[in-house]
TIMI-2910 file (N, C-alpha, C, CB; in pm, 1 decimal, decimal comma, always signed):
<rs>
+----------+----------+----------+----------+----------+----------+----------+----------+----------+----------+----------+----------+------+
!      n_x !      n_y !      n_z !     ca_x !     ca_y !     ca_z !      c_x !      c_y !      c_z !     cb_x !     cb_y !     cb_z ! resn !
+----------+----------+----------+----------+----------+----------+----------+----------+----------+----------+----------+----------+------+
!  -1589,3 !   -514,7 !   -371,7 !  -1512,5 !   -405,1 !   -316,5 !  -1473,2 !   -439,9 !   -173,9 !  -1592,3 !   -272,8 !   -321,7 !  Glu !
!  -1348,3 !   -411,9 !   -141,9 !  -1296,1 !   -435,6 !     -6,8 !  -1244,8 !   -301,8 !    +46,8 !  -1181,4 !   -545,4 !     -6,8 !  Ile !
!  -1281,5 !   -272,5 !   +171,0 !  -1231,8 !   -152,0 !   +239,1 !  -1176,0 !   -195,5 !   +373,7 !  -1345,5 !    -43,3 !   +256,7 !  Arg !
!  -1051,9 !   -155,3 !   +400,4 !   -989,4 !   -196,1 !   +526,5 !   -865,4 !   -111,2 !   +554,2 !   -951,9 !   -346,2 !   +522,8 !  Cys !
!   -820,8 !   -115,6 !   +678,4 !   -694,0 !    -53,0 !   +715,7 !   -581,0 !   -151,7 !   +686,5 !   -694,0 !    -10,3 !   +866,8 !  His !
!   -474,8 !   -102,5 !   +626,2 !   -353,3 !   -179,6 !   +603,9 !   -234,0 !    -89,4 !   +634,0 !   -347,0 !   -235,3 !   +457,6 !  Leu !
!   -124,7 !   -150,8 !   +675,6 !     -0,3 !    -77,2 !   +696,4 !    +76,2 !    -76,8 !   +565,1 !    +85,3 !   -140,1 !   +811,8 !  Trp !
!   +118,8 !    +41,5 !   +519,8 !   +195,7 !    +53,2 !   +396,3 !   +338,3 !    +96,3 !   +429,5 !   +129,0 !   +154,1 !   +298,5 !  Glu !
!   +435,1 !    +30,5 !   +365,1 !   +574,3 !    +68,9 !   +387,8 !   +598,3 !   +207,1 !   +328,6 !   +671,8 !    -35,3 !   +326,0 !  Arg !
!   +657,5 !   +294,3 !   +407,8 !   +686,9 !   +430,2 !   +365,0 !   +811,9 !   +430,4 !   +278,2 !   +704,6 !   +523,6 !   +486,5 !  Ser !
!   +800,7 !   +484,4 !   +158,8 !   +915,9 !   +492,0 !    +68,2 !  +1023,0 !   +582,7 !   +127,0 !   +872,9 !   +543,2 !    -71,1 !  Tyr !
!   +983,9 !   +698,0 !   +180,8 !  +1079,3 !   +793,9 !   +235,8 !  +1157,5 !   +736,0 !   +353,2 !  +1007,0 !   +919,8 !   +279,6 !  Phe !
!  +1085,9 !   +680,9 !   +451,3 !  +1154,1 !   +629,6 !   +569,7 !  +1231,5 !   +501,3 !   +541,3 !  +1054,2 !   +605,3 !   +680,1 !  Tyr !
!  +1189,9 !   +425,8 !   +441,2 !  +1265,7 !   +307,7 !   +402,5 !  +1399,6 !   +348,6 !   +341,8 !  +1185,5 !   +222,0 !   +303,1 !  Ser !
!  +1397,7 !   +452,2 !   +259,3 !  +1521,2 !   +503,0 !   +199,4 !  +1612,7 !   +561,4 !   +305,8 !  +1490,2 !   +608,7 !    +92,9 !  Lys !
!  +1554,8 !   +625,2 !   +406,2 !  +1632,8 !   +686,5 !   +513,5 !  +1680,8 !   +582,4 !   +614,7 !  +1550,0 !   +793,5 !   +584,3 !  Ala !
!  +1635,5 !   +459,4 !   +596,9 !  +1670,6 !   +348,7 !   +687,6 !  +1630,6 !   +377,5 !   +831,9 !  +1820,5 !   +320,9 !   +681,0 !  Arg !
!  +1519,7 !   +445,7 !   +846,3 !  +1467,1 !   +477,2 !   +979,2 !  +1359,5 !   +375,7 !  +1014,1 !  +1410,4 !   +622,6 !   +984,9 !  Ala !
!  +1370,0 !   +315,7 !  +1129,0 !  +1269,9 !   +216,0 !  +1169,6 !  +1140,5 !   +282,1 !  +1216,1 !  +1325,8 !   +127,3 !  +1281,3 !  Arg !
!  +1154,4 !   +395,7 !  +1282,5 !  +1034,0 !   +467,1 !  +1325,6 !   +961,4 !   +518,3 !  +1202,1 !  +1069,1 !   +584,9 !  +1422,7 !  Ala !
!   +834,8 !   +502,4 !  +1197,4 !   +750,0 !   +546,7 !  +1086,2 !   +775,4 !   +469,5 !   +957,6 !   +771,4 !   +693,8 !  +1060,9 !  His !
!   +837,1 !   +353,1 !   +966,7 !   +865,7 !   +274,6 !   +845,9 !   +736,6 !   +229,7 !   +778,9 !   +952,5 !   +152,2 !   +880,2 !  Ala !
!   +632,2 !   +208,9 !   +856,2 !   +501,3 !   +172,2 !   +801,2 !   +398,0 !   +273,3 !   +847,6 !   +460,3 !    +28,2 !   +844,1 !  Phe !
!   +306,5 !   +308,2 !   +758,8 !   +201,1 !   +403,4 !   +790,0 !    +65,6 !   +336,5 !   +771,5 !   +212,5 !   +529,7 !   +701,6 !  Gln !
!    -23,9 !   +360,8 !   +864,8 !   -158,0 !   +304,4 !   +856,9 !   -242,4 !   +387,3 !   +760,4 !   -224,1 !   +299,3 !   +997,1 !  Leu !
!   -301,6 !   +319,3 !   +660,8 !   -384,4 !   +387,5 !   +560,9 !   -513,5 !   +309,1 !   +540,0 !   -307,6 !   +403,5 !   +426,3 !  Arg !
!   -618,5 !   +377,9 !   +499,5 !   -748,5 !   +319,1 !   +469,4 !   -751,3 !   +287,4 !   +320,6 !   -866,4 !   +415,0 !   +509,7 !  Trp !
!   -761,9 !   +158,7 !   +286,8 !   -757,4 !   +113,6 !   +148,1 !   -896,0 !    +79,9 !    +96,1 !   -666,3 !     -7,2 !   +134,8 !  Phe !
!   -916,8 !   +111,0 !    -31,2 !  -1033,9 !    +68,5 !   -105,8 !   -981,8 !    -11,8 !   -223,9 !  -1122,9 !   +190,9 !   -152,0 !  Thr !
!  -1023,4 !   -137,3 !   -232,0 !   -973,8 !   -227,3 !   -336,3 !  -1092,5 !   -276,0 !   -418,3 !   -894,9 !   -347,8 !   -274,8 !  Ile !
!  -1086,4 !   -249,7 !   -548,5 !  -1187,6 !   -296,5 !   -642,6 !  -1115,5 !   -364,5 !   -758,5 !  -1278,3 !   -178,4 !   -693,1 !  Thr !
!  -1186,7 !   -435,7 !   -843,7 !  -1119,6 !   -496,0 !   -960,4 !  -1058,6 !   -390,6 !  -1053,8 !  -1218,9 !   -582,4 !  -1038,8 !  Pro !
!  -1110,3 !   -266,8 !  -1050,5 !  -1062,2 !   -162,5 !  -1140,3 !   -948,1 !    -78,9 !  -1082,8 !  -1175,2 !    -72,8 !  -1176,4 !  Gln !
!   -942,2 !    -66,2 !   -948,6 !   -836,8 !    +17,8 !   -891,5 !   -813,8 !    -11,7 !   -743,7 !   -871,6 !   +164,6 !   -909,6 !  Lys !
!   -697,2 !    +34,1 !   -697,8 !   -661,4 !    +29,9 !   -556,4 !   -627,7 !   +173,4 !   -517,8 !   -540,1 !    -69,8 !   -527,7 !  Ile !
!   -687,6 !   +220,5 !   -409,8 !   -658,2 !   +354,9 !   -361,7 !   -652,0 !   +353,4 !   -209,7 !   -764,3 !   +456,3 !   -411,5 !  Ser !
!   -589,6 !   +458,6 !   -154,0 !   -581,5 !   +467,2 !     -8,0 !   -576,3 !   +612,9 !    +34,9 !   -457,9 !   +390,9 !    +45,3 !  Ser !
!   -615,1 !   +634,6 !   +160,1 !   -608,9 !   +766,0 !   +224,3 !   -562,9 !   +745,0 !   +368,3 !   -748,5 !   +840,1 !   +218,9 !  Val !
!   -498,0 !   +846,0 !   +428,4 !   -455,1 !   +830,7 !   +567,6 !   -571,7 !   +824,0 !   +666,4 !   -364,2 !   +945,0 !   +605,5 !  Pro !
!   -683,1 !   +890,4 !   +632,7 !   -797,6 !   +896,9 !   +724,3 !   -925,1 !   +868,5 !   +644,8 !   -805,9 !  +1037,0 !   +795,5 !  Asp !
!   -995,8 !   +764,1 !   +681,0 !  -1115,7 !   +727,3 !   +604,6 !  -1227,0 !   +831,4 !   +615,2 !  -1167,6 !   +593,3 !   +652,1 !  Arg !
!  -1220,1 !   +918,5 !   +714,1 !  -1320,3 !  +1024,0 !   +728,5 !  -1292,1 !  +1143,7 !   +637,0 !  -1326,2 !  +1070,3 !   +873,4 !  Asn !
!  -1174,2 !  +1145,7 !   +574,9 !  -1138,3 !  +1250,2 !   +477,8 !  -1096,8 !  +1181,0 !   +348,1 !  -1022,3 !  +1343,5 !   +532,5 !  Ser !
!  -1193,4 !  +1133,5 !   +270,4 !  -1161,8 !  +1047,0 !   +155,6 !  -1091,3 !  +1114,3 !    +38,6 !  -1286,0 !   +987,1 !   +105,6 !  Pro !
!  -1077,9 !  +1246,6 !    +39,2 !  -1008,5 !  +1312,1 !    -71,5 !   -873,8 !  +1370,9 !    -30,9 !  -1095,3 !  +1420,8 !   -128,8 !  Thr !
!   -850,3 !  +1387,5 !    +97,5 !   -726,1 !  +1448,6 !   +145,1 !   -612,7 !  +1346,0 !   +141,1 !   -744,0 !  +1504,5 !   +289,0 !  Lys !
!   -509,3 !  +1375,9 !    +66,8 !   -390,3 !  +1291,1 !    +52,9 !   -424,3 !  +1153,5 !     -5,8 !   -322,3 !  +1273,8 !   +189,0 !  His !
!   -520,3 !  +1151,2 !    -96,1 !   -558,7 !  +1024,5 !   -160,4 !   -446,8 !   +976,4 !   -251,7 !   -690,5 !  +1040,9 !   -240,9 !  Ala !
!   -427,9 !   +847,9 !   -256,2 !   -325,9 !   +787,0 !   -340,5 !   -392,1 !   +677,0 !   -423,7 !   -207,6 !   +729,9 !   -254,6 !  Met !
!   -373,5 !   +682,0 !   -555,4 !   -425,7 !   +578,8 !   -644,4 !   -306,6 !   +500,2 !   -696,9 !   -510,7 !   +640,4 !   -762,1 !  Val !
!   -313,2 !   +371,2 !   -685,1 !   -202,8 !   +284,5 !   -723,2 !   -220,5 !   +236,9 !   -867,5 !   -192,8 !   +164,1 !   -627,2 !  Tyr !
!   -109,1 !   +204,3 !   -933,9 !   -122,2 !   +151,3 !  -1070,5 !   -186,4 !    +12,9 !  -1067,3 !    +16,3 !   +144,7 !  -1140,5 !  Pro !
!   -237,8 !    -29,6 !  -1180,6 !   -292,6 !   -165,4 !  -1188,4 !   -177,7 !   -264,5 !  -1184,9 !   -378,7 !   -184,8 !  -1317,4 !  Leu !
!   -192,1 !   -368,0 !  -1105,5 !    -85,2 !   -464,8 !  -1085,9 !   -117,3 !   -594,6 !  -1158,2 !    -62,6 !   -491,0 !   -936,7 !  Phe !
!    -15,7 !   -651,6 !  -1221,6 !    -30,5 !   -781,0 !  -1286,9 !     +2,6 !   -894,3 !  -1191,1 !    +58,6 !   -788,9 !  -1410,5 !  Asp !
!    +78,4 !   -859,8 !  -1086,8 !   +129,9 !   -963,3 !   -997,4 !   +121,0 !   -916,9 !   -852,4 !   +275,6 !   -999,1 !  -1033,5 !  Glu !
!    +71,0 !  -1005,8 !   -767,0 !    +61,3 !   -978,4 !   -623,8 !   +113,9 !  -1100,4 !   -549,5 !    -86,3 !   -944,8 !   -581,1 !  Ile !
!   +207,9 !  -1078,0 !   -456,4 !   +262,8 !  -1186,1 !   -374,1 !   +207,0 !  -1172,3 !   -232,5 !   +419,9 !  -1183,0 !   -373,2 !  His !
!   +164,0 !  -1281,5 !   -176,2 !   +107,8 !  -1280,6 !    -40,6 !   +183,4 !  -1380,7 !    +45,9 !    -44,6 !  -1314,1 !    -42,8 !  Val !
!   +235,4 !  -1332,9 !   +157,2 !   +297,7 !  -1418,3 !   +257,8 !   +196,3 !  -1429,3 !   +371,4 !   +438,0 !  -1360,1 !   +308,0 !  Asp !
!   +119,7 !  -1537,3 !   +369,6 !    +10,0 !  -1554,2 !   +465,1 !    +62,1 !  -1560,7 !   +608,0 !    -70,1 !  -1680,7 !   +432,8 !  Val !
!   +173,0 !  -1627,1 !   +628,2 !   +226,6 !  -1645,3 !   +762,8 !   +265,3 !  -1510,6 !   +825,9 !   +348,5 !  -1739,1 !   +759,1 !  Lys !
!   +327,6 !  -1423,4 !   +747,4 !   +371,7 !  -1293,7 !   +798,6 !   +272,6 !  -1181,8 !   +768,5 !   +506,5 !  -1258,6 !   +740,2 !  Arg !
!   +162,2 !  -1212,7 !   +697,7 !    +57,0 !  -1117,1 !   +660,9 !   +109,8 !  -1002,1 !   +577,3 !     -9,4 !  -1062,5 !   +785,2 !  Arg !
!   +202,1 !  -1032,9 !   +486,3 !   +261,3 !   -931,3 !   +399,8 !   +205,5 !   -947,3 !   +259,2 !   +416,5 !   -941,6 !   +399,3 !  Ile !
!   +166,8 !   -834,6 !   +200,4 !   +117,0 !   -831,5 !    +63,7 !   +213,0 !   -744,5 !    -16,7 !    -31,0 !   -777,1 !    +56,4 !  Ile !
!   +269,7 !   -800,3 !   -121,4 !   +359,5 !   -724,3 !   -208,4 !   +291,8 !   -704,8 !   -342,7 !   +496,7 !   -796,3 !   -225,3 !  Gln !
!   +269,0 !   -578,4 !   -378,5 !   +210,2 !   -543,8 !   -507,1 !   +325,7 !   -511,7 !   -600,7 !   +109,1 !   -423,0 !   -495,3 !  Leu !
!   +348,2 !   -598,7 !   -697,7 !   +461,5 !   -582,7 !   -788,8 !   +425,2 !   -478,9 !   -894,2 !   +500,2 !   -718,5 !   -855,4 !  Val !
!   +506,0 !   -373,6 !   -901,4 !   +479,4 !   -264,9 !   -995,2 !   +491,7 !   -316,4 !  -1138,5 !   +576,5 !   -146,3 !   -971,1 !  His !
!   +396,5 !   -282,9 !  -1226,0 !   +400,4 !   -332,9 !  -1363,7 !   +515,3 !   -275,3 !  -1447,0 !   +269,9 !   -302,1 !  -1431,7 !  Pro !
!   +570,1 !   -161,7 !  -1404,2 !   +681,8 !   -100,8 !  -1475,3 !   +811,0 !   -143,1 !  -1407,3 !   +668,8 !    +54,4 !  -1479,2 !  Val !
!   +898,9 !   -205,3 !  -1483,1 !  +1025,4 !   -252,3 !  -1427,1 !  +1105,8 !   -134,5 !  -1373,1 !  +1107,1 !   -329,2 !  -1533,4 !  Glu !
!  +1176,6 !   -157,1 !  -1265,0 !  +1260,6 !    -59,3 !  -1195,1 !  +1180,7 !    +44,3 !  -1115,7 !  +1348,5 !    +11,7 !  -1294,6 !  Lys !
!  +1048,7 !    +31,7 !  -1113,3 !   +967,4 !   +114,6 !  -1023,8 !   +951,1 !    +37,3 !   -894,0 !   +826,9 !   +150,5 !  -1087,6 !  Lys !
!   +931,7 !   +107,5 !   -784,5 !   +924,0 !    +39,7 !   -655,2 !   +795,3 !    -39,4 !   -641,4 !   +935,2 !   +140,3 !   -542,0 !  Arg !
!   +805,3 !   -153,5 !   -575,9 !   +688,4 !   -233,4 !   -541,3 !   +626,7 !   -174,8 !   -414,8 !   +726,1 !   -384,2 !   -521,4 !  Asp !
!   +500,7 !   -202,7 !   -393,6 !   +431,3 !   -156,9 !   -273,8 !   +418,6 !   -274,7 !   -177,7 !   +290,9 !    -97,1 !   -308,6 !  Phe !
!   +452,8 !   -250,5 !    -51,0 !   +446,0 !   -355,6 !    +50,6 !   +344,9 !   -313,4 !   +156,2 !   +586,6 !   -382,5 !   +114,7 !  Val !
!   +251,4 !   -404,6 !   +182,7 !   +145,0 !   -379,0 !   +280,3 !   +147,6 !   -489,0 !   +385,8 !     +4,9 !   -372,0 !   +210,9 !  Leu !
!   +105,0 !   -455,7 !   +505,0 !    +90,7 !   -554,8 !   +611,4 !    -53,2 !   -549,4 !   +661,3 !   +192,6 !   -529,0 !   +728,5 !  Ile !
!   -115,6 !   -666,7 !   +669,1 !   -253,5 !   -674,9 !   +716,2 !   -254,9 !   -683,0 !   +867,4 !   -326,1 !   -796,4 !   +654,9 !  Ala !
+----------+----------+----------+----------+----------+----------+----------+----------+----------+----------+----------+----------+------+
</rs>
């Protein structure tokens, strides 16, 4: 199990093409069975988000970008920055 803060690209602000708030800091819990996150690790149930299981993950080590490819085609991928 891994627990850490990661920056997640905001779907709303990305669509709005707004640079401010384009990434949001979230507390992630990563296990072999699931990936979940919350905005505040001290409130583990408030605004919790559980991600689908991913078959493919792309990592750009140089830029510290993690792309979680959504298993359902035409659904948005999740982009994280370490």
